[in-house]
mmCIF file of the N, C-alpha and C atoms, coordinates in Angstrom:
data_MODEL
# 
_entry.id   MODEL 
# 
loop_
_atom_site.group_PDB 
_atom_site.id 
_atom_site.type_symbol 
_atom_site.label_atom_id 
_atom_site.label_alt_id 
_atom_site.label_comp_id 
_atom_site.label_asym_id 
_atom_site.label_entity_id 
_atom_site.label_seq_id 
_atom_site.pdbx_PDB_ins_code 
_atom_site.Cartn_x 
_atom_site.Cartn_y 
_atom_site.Cartn_z 
_atom_site.occupancy 
_atom_site.B_iso_or_equiv 
_atom_site.pdbx_formal_charge 
_atom_site.auth_seq_id 
_atom_site.auth_comp_id 
_atom_site.auth_asym_id 
_atom_site.auth_atom_id 
_atom_site.pdbx_PDB_model_num 
ATOM 1   N N  . MET A 1 1  ? 4.685  -5.987  49.751 1.00 0.00 ? 1  MET A N  1 
ATOM 2   C CA . MET A 1 1  ? 5.206  -6.432  48.475 1.00 0.00 ? 1  MET A CA 1 
ATOM 3   C C  . MET A 1 1  ? 4.998  -5.319  47.456 1.00 0.00 ? 1  MET A C  1 
ATOM 4   N N  . ALA A 1 2  ? 5.978  -5.176  46.576 1.00 0.00 ? 2  ALA A N  1 
ATOM 5   C CA . ALA A 1 2  ? 5.878  -4.140  45.547 1.00 0.00 ? 2  ALA A CA 1 
ATOM 6   C C  . ALA A 1 2  ? 6.725  -4.528  44.351 1.00 0.00 ? 2  ALA A C  1 
ATOM 7   N N  . LYS A 1 3  ? 6.360  -3.999  43.194 1.00 0.00 ? 3  LYS A N  1 
ATOM 8   C CA . LYS A 1 3  ? 7.170  -4.134  41.993 1.00 0.00 ? 3  LYS A CA 1 
ATOM 9   C C  . LYS A 1 3  ? 7.834  -2.794  41.752 1.00 0.00 ? 3  LYS A C  1 
ATOM 10  N N  . VAL A 1 4  ? 9.157  -2.799  41.681 1.00 0.00 ? 4  VAL A N  1 
ATOM 11  C CA . VAL A 1 4  ? 9.902  -1.561  41.435 1.00 0.00 ? 4  VAL A CA 1 
ATOM 12  C C  . VAL A 1 4  ? 11.011 -1.836  40.426 1.00 0.00 ? 4  VAL A C  1 
ATOM 13  N N  . PRO A 1 5  ? 11.432 -0.817  39.687 1.00 0.00 ? 5  PRO A N  1 
ATOM 14  C CA . PRO A 1 5  ? 12.553 -1.005  38.766 1.00 0.00 ? 5  PRO A CA 1 
ATOM 15  C C  . PRO A 1 5  ? 13.833 -1.335  39.541 1.00 0.00 ? 5  PRO A C  1 
ATOM 16  N N  . LEU A 1 6  ? 14.651 -2.196  38.962 1.00 0.00 ? 6  LEU A N  1 
ATOM 17  C CA . LEU A 1 6  ? 15.893 -2.608  39.621 1.00 0.00 ? 6  LEU A CA 1 
ATOM 18  C C  . LEU A 1 6  ? 16.780 -1.415  39.942 1.00 0.00 ? 6  LEU A C  1 
ATOM 19  N N  . LYS A 1 7  ? 16.828 -0.436  39.059 1.00 0.00 ? 7  LYS A N  1 
ATOM 20  C CA . LYS A 1 7  ? 17.648 0.749   39.288 1.00 0.00 ? 7  LYS A CA 1 
ATOM 21  C C  . LYS A 1 7  ? 17.260 1.452   40.591 1.00 0.00 ? 7  LYS A C  1 
ATOM 22  N N  . GLU A 1 8  ? 15.986 1.447   40.913 1.00 0.00 ? 8  GLU A N  1 
ATOM 23  C CA . GLU A 1 8  ? 15.515 2.104   42.131 1.00 0.00 ? 8  GLU A CA 1 
ATOM 24  C C  . GLU A 1 8  ? 15.979 1.367   43.392 1.00 0.00 ? 8  GLU A C  1 
ATOM 25  N N  . MET A 1 9  ? 16.369 0.117   43.248 1.00 0.00 ? 9  MET A N  1 
ATOM 26  C CA . MET A 1 9  ? 16.778 -0.689  44.406 1.00 0.00 ? 9  MET A CA 1 
ATOM 27  C C  . MET A 1 9  ? 18.256 -0.550  44.744 1.00 0.00 ? 9  MET A C  1 
ATOM 28  N N  . SER A 1 10 ? 19.014 0.179   43.917 1.00 0.00 ? 10 SER A N  1 
ATOM 29  C CA . SER A 1 10 ? 20.464 0.234   44.115 1.00 0.00 ? 10 SER A CA 1 
ATOM 30  C C  . SER A 1 10 ? 20.871 0.812   45.470 1.00 0.00 ? 10 SER A C  1 
ATOM 31  N N  . SER A 1 11 ? 20.120 1.753   45.995 1.00 0.00 ? 11 SER A N  1 
ATOM 32  C CA . SER A 1 11 ? 20.479 2.338   47.289 1.00 0.00 ? 11 SER A CA 1 
ATOM 33  C C  . SER A 1 11 ? 19.463 1.997   48.379 1.00 0.00 ? 11 SER A C  1 
ATOM 34  N N  . TYR A 1 12 ? 18.552 1.095   48.084 1.00 0.00 ? 12 TYR A N  1 
ATOM 35  C CA . TYR A 1 12 ? 17.483 0.768   49.039 1.00 0.00 ? 12 TYR A CA 1 
ATOM 36  C C  . TYR A 1 12 ? 18.026 0.156   50.331 1.00 0.00 ? 12 TYR A C  1 
ATOM 37  N N  . SER A 1 13 ? 18.985 -0.730  50.221 1.00 0.00 ? 13 SER A N  1 
ATOM 38  C CA . SER A 1 13 ? 19.527 -1.391  51.405 1.00 0.00 ? 13 SER A CA 1 
ATOM 39  C C  . SER A 1 13 ? 20.084 -0.378  52.404 1.00 0.00 ? 13 SER A C  1 
ATOM 40  N N  . THR A 1 14 ? 20.835 0.588   51.902 1.00 0.00 ? 14 THR A N  1 
ATOM 41  C CA . THR A 1 14 ? 21.412 1.621   52.760 1.00 0.00 ? 14 THR A CA 1 
ATOM 42  C C  . THR A 1 14 ? 20.311 2.476   53.386 1.00 0.00 ? 14 THR A C  1 
ATOM 43  N N  . SER A 1 15 ? 19.337 2.864   52.587 1.00 0.00 ? 15 SER A N  1 
ATOM 44  C CA . SER A 1 15 ? 18.237 3.685   53.099 1.00 0.00 ? 15 SER A CA 1 
ATOM 45  C C  . SER A 1 15 ? 17.431 2.935   54.158 1.00 0.00 ? 15 SER A C  1 
ATOM 46  N N  . LEU A 1 16 ? 17.123 1.680   53.877 1.00 0.00 ? 16 LEU A N  1 
ATOM 47  C CA . LEU A 1 16 ? 16.355 0.877   54.827 1.00 0.00 ? 16 LEU A CA 1 
ATOM 48  C C  . LEU A 1 16 ? 17.110 0.710   56.144 1.00 0.00 ? 16 LEU A C  1 
ATOM 49  N N  . SER A 1 17 ? 18.396 0.480   56.053 1.00 0.00 ? 17 SER A N  1 
ATOM 50  C CA . SER A 1 17 ? 19.211 0.332   57.254 1.00 0.00 ? 17 SER A CA 1 
ATOM 51  C C  . SER A 1 17 ? 19.215 1.620   58.077 1.00 0.00 ? 17 SER A C  1 
ATOM 52  N N  . SER A 1 18 ? 19.328 2.750   57.394 1.00 0.00 ? 18 SER A N  1 
ATOM 53  C CA . SER A 1 18 ? 19.329 4.044   58.092 1.00 0.00 ? 18 SER A CA 1 
ATOM 54  C C  . SER A 1 18 ? 17.995 4.301   58.778 1.00 0.00 ? 18 SER A C  1 
ATOM 55  N N  . ILE A 1 19 ? 16.916 4.046   58.069 1.00 0.00 ? 19 ILE A N  1 
ATOM 56  C CA . ILE A 1 19 ? 15.574 4.320   58.600 1.00 0.00 ? 19 ILE A CA 1 
ATOM 57  C C  . ILE A 1 19 ? 15.241 3.410   59.780 1.00 0.00 ? 19 ILE A C  1 
ATOM 58  N N  . SER A 1 20 ? 15.646 2.144   59.696 1.00 0.00 ? 20 SER A N  1 
ATOM 59  C CA . SER A 1 20 ? 15.244 1.165   60.714 1.00 0.00 ? 20 SER A CA 1 
ATOM 60  C C  . SER A 1 20 ? 16.296 0.945   61.797 1.00 0.00 ? 20 SER A C  1 
ATOM 61  N N  . GLY A 1 21 ? 17.386 1.673   61.729 1.00 0.00 ? 21 GLY A N  1 
ATOM 62  C CA . GLY A 1 21 ? 18.449 1.461   62.715 1.00 0.00 ? 21 GLY A CA 1 
ATOM 63  C C  . GLY A 1 21 ? 19.130 0.119   62.527 1.00 0.00 ? 21 GLY A C  1 
ATOM 64  N N  . GLY A 1 22 ? 19.106 -0.399  61.314 1.00 0.00 ? 22 GLY A N  1 
ATOM 65  C CA . GLY A 1 22 ? 19.777 -1.664  61.009 1.00 0.00 ? 22 GLY A CA 1 
ATOM 66  C C  . GLY A 1 22 ? 18.973 -2.900  61.355 1.00 0.00 ? 22 GLY A C  1 
ATOM 67  N N  . ARG A 1 23 ? 17.708 -2.758  61.744 1.00 0.00 ? 23 ARG A N  1 
ATOM 68  C CA . ARG A 1 23 ? 16.916 -3.912  62.171 1.00 0.00 ? 23 ARG A CA 1 
ATOM 69  C C  . ARG A 1 23 ? 16.071 -4.543  61.080 1.00 0.00 ? 23 ARG A C  1 
ATOM 70  N N  . ALA A 1 24 ? 15.781 -3.817  60.010 1.00 0.00 ? 24 ALA A N  1 
ATOM 71  C CA . ALA A 1 24 ? 14.902 -4.334  58.954 1.00 0.00 ? 24 ALA A CA 1 
ATOM 72  C C  . ALA A 1 24 ? 15.706 -5.039  57.864 1.00 0.00 ? 24 ALA A C  1 
ATOM 73  N N  . SER A 1 25 ? 15.034 -5.879  57.120 1.00 0.00 ? 25 SER A N  1 
ATOM 74  C CA . SER A 1 25 ? 15.670 -6.552  55.989 1.00 0.00 ? 25 SER A CA 1 
ATOM 75  C C  . SER A 1 25 ? 14.648 -6.659  54.860 1.00 0.00 ? 25 SER A C  1 
ATOM 76  N N  . PHE A 1 26 ? 15.135 -7.026  53.688 1.00 0.00 ? 26 PHE A N  1 
ATOM 77  C CA . PHE A 1 26 ? 14.243 -7.179  52.545 1.00 0.00 ? 26 PHE A CA 1 
ATOM 78  C C  . PHE A 1 26 ? 14.802 -8.254  51.625 1.00 0.00 ? 26 PHE A C  1 
ATOM 79  N N  . THR A 1 27 ? 13.968 -8.735  50.741 1.00 0.00 ? 27 THR A N  1 
ATOM 80  C CA . THR A 1 27 ? 14.397 -9.679  49.717 1.00 0.00 ? 27 THR A CA 1 
ATOM 81  C C  . THR A 1 27 ? 13.901 -9.178  48.370 1.00 0.00 ? 27 THR A C  1 
ATOM 82  N N  . MET A 1 28 ? 14.646 -9.543  47.330 1.00 0.00 ? 28 MET A N  1 
ATOM 83  C CA . MET A 1 28 ? 14.238 -9.185  45.973 1.00 0.00 ? 28 MET A CA 1 
ATOM 84  C C  . MET A 1 28 ? 14.096 -10.469 45.164 1.00 0.00 ? 28 MET A C  1 
ATOM 85  N N  . LYS A 1 29 ? 13.145 -10.453 44.251 1.00 0.00 ? 29 LYS A N  1 
ATOM 86  C CA . LYS A 1 29 ? 12.934 -11.581 43.368 1.00 0.00 ? 29 LYS A CA 1 
ATOM 87  C C  . LYS A 1 29 ? 12.568 -11.039 41.993 1.00 0.00 ? 29 LYS A C  1 
ATOM 88  N N  . PHE A 1 30 ? 13.203 -11.576 40.957 1.00 0.00 ? 30 PHE A N  1 
ATOM 89  C CA . PHE A 1 30 ? 12.902 -11.139 39.601 1.00 0.00 ? 30 PHE A CA 1 
ATOM 90  C C  . PHE A 1 30 ? 11.440 -11.412 39.290 1.00 0.00 ? 30 PHE A C  1 
ATOM 91  N N  . SER A 1 31 ? 10.791 -10.429 38.678 1.00 0.00 ? 31 SER A N  1 
ATOM 92  C CA . SER A 1 31 ? 9.393  -10.582 38.319 1.00 0.00 ? 31 SER A CA 1 
ATOM 93  C C  . SER A 1 31 ? 9.223  -10.699 36.812 1.00 0.00 ? 31 SER A C  1 
ATOM 94  N N  . SER A 1 32 ? 9.669  -9.678  36.081 1.00 0.00 ? 32 SER A N  1 
ATOM 95  C CA . SER A 1 32 ? 9.499  -9.694  34.635 1.00 0.00 ? 32 SER A CA 1 
ATOM 96  C C  . SER A 1 32 ? 10.281 -8.554  34.001 1.00 0.00 ? 32 SER A C  1 
ATOM 97  N N  . TYR A 1 33 ? 10.448 -8.663  32.707 1.00 0.00 ? 33 TYR A N  1 
ATOM 98  C CA . TYR A 1 33 ? 11.001 -7.559  31.938 1.00 0.00 ? 33 TYR A CA 1 
ATOM 99  C C  . TYR A 1 33 ? 9.846  -6.680  31.494 1.00 0.00 ? 33 TYR A C  1 
ATOM 100 N N  . GLU A 1 34 ? 10.072 -5.392  31.426 1.00 0.00 ? 34 GLU A N  1 
ATOM 101 C CA . GLU A 1 34 ? 9.058  -4.444  30.965 1.00 0.00 ? 34 GLU A CA 1 
ATOM 102 C C  . GLU A 1 34 ? 9.678  -3.541  29.910 1.00 0.00 ? 34 GLU A C  1 
ATOM 103 N N  . LEU A 1 35 ? 8.854  -3.014  29.017 1.00 0.00 ? 35 LEU A N  1 
ATOM 104 C CA . LEU A 1 35 ? 9.330  -2.060  28.030 1.00 0.00 ? 35 LEU A CA 1 
ATOM 105 C C  . LEU A 1 35 ? 9.696  -0.744  28.714 1.00 0.00 ? 35 LEU A C  1 
ATOM 106 N N  . VAL A 1 36 ? 10.749 -0.137  28.220 1.00 0.00 ? 36 VAL A N  1 
ATOM 107 C CA . VAL A 1 36 ? 11.170 1.161   28.730 1.00 0.00 ? 36 VAL A CA 1 
ATOM 108 C C  . VAL A 1 36 ? 10.355 2.230   28.000 1.00 0.00 ? 36 VAL A C  1 
ATOM 109 N N  . PRO A 1 37 ? 9.852  3.233   28.714 1.00 0.00 ? 37 PRO A N  1 
ATOM 110 C CA . PRO A 1 37 ? 9.124  4.309   28.031 1.00 0.00 ? 37 PRO A CA 1 
ATOM 111 C C  . PRO A 1 37 ? 10.006 4.961   26.959 1.00 0.00 ? 37 PRO A C  1 
ATOM 112 N N  . ALA A 1 38 ? 9.384  5.438   25.892 1.00 0.00 ? 38 ALA A N  1 
ATOM 113 C CA . ALA A 1 38 ? 10.116 5.982   24.739 1.00 0.00 ? 38 ALA A CA 1 
ATOM 114 C C  . ALA A 1 38 ? 11.075 7.102   25.126 1.00 0.00 ? 38 ALA A C  1 
ATOM 115 N N  . ASP A 1 39 ? 10.658 8.012   26.004 1.00 0.00 ? 39 ASP A N  1 
ATOM 116 C CA . ASP A 1 39 ? 11.535 9.121   26.378 1.00 0.00 ? 39 ASP A CA 1 
ATOM 117 C C  . ASP A 1 39 ? 12.767 8.634   27.134 1.00 0.00 ? 39 ASP A C  1 
ATOM 118 N N  . VAL A 1 40 ? 12.597 7.652   27.983 1.00 0.00 ? 40 VAL A N  1 
ATOM 119 C CA . VAL A 1 40 ? 13.725 7.088   28.725 1.00 0.00 ? 40 VAL A CA 1 
ATOM 120 C C  . VAL A 1 40 ? 14.646 6.323   27.768 1.00 0.00 ? 40 VAL A C  1 
ATOM 121 N N  . GLN A 1 41 ? 14.062 5.596   26.834 1.00 0.00 ? 41 GLN A N  1 
ATOM 122 C CA . GLN A 1 41 ? 14.847 4.847   25.855 1.00 0.00 ? 41 GLN A CA 1 
ATOM 123 C C  . GLN A 1 41 ? 15.708 5.791   25.020 1.00 0.00 ? 41 GLN A C  1 
ATOM 124 N N  . GLU A 1 42 ? 15.130 6.886   24.568 1.00 0.00 ? 42 GLU A N  1 
ATOM 125 C CA . GLU A 1 42 ? 15.892 7.857   23.776 1.00 0.00 ? 42 GLU A CA 1 
ATOM 126 C C  . GLU A 1 42 ? 17.065 8.422   24.582 1.00 0.00 ? 42 GLU A C  1 
ATOM 127 N N  . LYS A 1 43 ? 16.820 8.745   25.838 1.00 0.00 ? 43 LYS A N  1 
ATOM 128 C CA . LYS A 1 43 ? 17.873 9.285   26.702 1.00 0.00 ? 43 LYS A CA 1 
ATOM 129 C C  . LYS A 1 43 ? 18.999 8.259   26.876 1.00 0.00 ? 43 LYS A C  1 
ATOM 130 N N  . LEU A 1 44 ? 18.646 7.007   27.126 1.00 0.00 ? 44 LEU A N  1 
ATOM 131 C CA . LEU A 1 44 ? 19.652 5.960   27.311 1.00 0.00 ? 44 LEU A CA 1 
ATOM 132 C C  . LEU A 1 44 ? 20.461 5.731   26.041 1.00 0.00 ? 44 LEU A C  1 
ATOM 133 N N  . LEU A 1 45 ? 19.786 5.719   24.892 1.00 0.00 ? 45 LEU A N  1 
ATOM 134 C CA . LEU A 1 45 ? 20.490 5.528   23.625 1.00 0.00 ? 45 LEU A CA 1 
ATOM 135 C C  . LEU A 1 45 ? 21.438 6.680   23.328 1.00 0.00 ? 45 LEU A C  1 
ATOM 136 N N  . LYS A 1 46 ? 21.022 7.908   23.645 1.00 0.00 ? 46 LYS A N  1 
ATOM 137 C CA . LYS A 1 46 ? 21.885 9.072   23.435 1.00 0.00 ? 46 LYS A CA 1 
ATOM 138 C C  . LYS A 1 46 ? 23.112 8.987   24.336 1.00 0.00 ? 46 LYS A C  1 
ATOM 139 N N  . GLU A 1 47 ? 22.913 8.640   25.606 1.00 0.00 ? 47 GLU A N  1 
ATOM 140 C CA . GLU A 1 47 ? 24.032 8.507   26.535 1.00 0.00 ? 47 GLU A CA 1 
ATOM 141 C C  . GLU A 1 47 ? 25.005 7.422   26.078 1.00 0.00 ? 47 GLU A C  1 
ATOM 142 N N  . TYR A 1 48 ? 24.463 6.319   25.563 1.00 0.00 ? 48 TYR A N  1 
ATOM 143 C CA . TYR A 1 48 ? 25.309 5.233   25.076 1.00 0.00 ? 48 TYR A CA 1 
ATOM 144 C C  . TYR A 1 48 ? 26.107 5.695   23.852 1.00 0.00 ? 48 TYR A C  1 
ATOM 145 N N  . ALA A 1 49 ? 25.447 6.361   22.915 1.00 0.00 ? 49 ALA A N  1 
ATOM 146 C CA . ALA A 1 49 ? 26.128 6.853   21.709 1.00 0.00 ? 49 ALA A CA 1 
ATOM 147 C C  . ALA A 1 49 ? 27.220 7.851   22.085 1.00 0.00 ? 49 ALA A C  1 
ATOM 148 N N  . ASP A 1 50 ? 26.946 8.727   23.037 1.00 0.00 ? 50 ASP A N  1 
ATOM 149 C CA . ASP A 1 50 ? 27.952 9.687   23.486 1.00 0.00 ? 50 ASP A CA 1 
ATOM 150 C C  . ASP A 1 50 ? 29.146 8.987   24.124 1.00 0.00 ? 50 ASP A C  1 
ATOM 151 N N  . SER A 1 51 ? 28.890 7.946   24.918 1.00 0.00 ? 51 SER A N  1 
ATOM 152 C CA . SER A 1 51 ? 29.990 7.229   25.563 1.00 0.00 ? 51 SER A CA 1 
ATOM 153 C C  . SER A 1 51 ? 30.834 6.478   24.541 1.00 0.00 ? 51 SER A C  1 
ATOM 154 N N  . GLN A 1 52 ? 30.218 5.975   23.476 1.00 0.00 ? 52 GLN A N  1 
ATOM 155 C CA . GLN A 1 52 ? 30.964 5.284   22.426 1.00 0.00 ? 52 GLN A CA 1 
ATOM 156 C C  . GLN A 1 52 ? 31.796 6.270   21.620 1.00 0.00 ? 52 GLN A C  1 
ATOM 157 N N  . ALA A 1 53 ? 31.277 7.475   21.426 1.00 0.00 ? 53 ALA A N  1 
ATOM 158 C CA . ALA A 1 53 ? 32.008 8.500   20.673 1.00 0.00 ? 53 ALA A CA 1 
ATOM 159 C C  . ALA A 1 53 ? 33.236 8.964   21.453 1.00 0.00 ? 53 ALA A C  1 
ATOM 160 N N  . ASP A 1 54 ? 33.162 8.947   22.782 1.00 0.00 ? 54 ASP A N  1 
ATOM 161 C CA . ASP A 1 54 ? 34.283 9.369   23.619 1.00 0.00 ? 54 ASP A CA 1 
ATOM 162 C C  . ASP A 1 54 ? 35.439 8.379   23.575 1.00 0.00 ? 54 ASP A C  1 
ATOM 163 N N  . GLU A 1 55 ? 35.152 7.142   23.280 1.00 0.00 ? 55 GLU A N  1 
ATOM 164 C CA . GLU A 1 55 ? 36.194 6.098   23.270 1.00 0.00 ? 55 GLU A CA 1 
ATOM 165 C C  . GLU A 1 55 ? 36.902 6.080   22.010 1.00 0.00 ? 55 GLU A C  1 
# 
């Protein structure tokens, strides 16, 4: 069992299948919301502002 960010799970199924030869499986369950670190938040806000400016 582990707690990981949802973003990190986006390619986990494919990786797990490759590593286990298709025999392993996993389940996910929501645990909680967490604060985003300030540096990551700034990066996300900048990317969002840039995408809005492009439109």
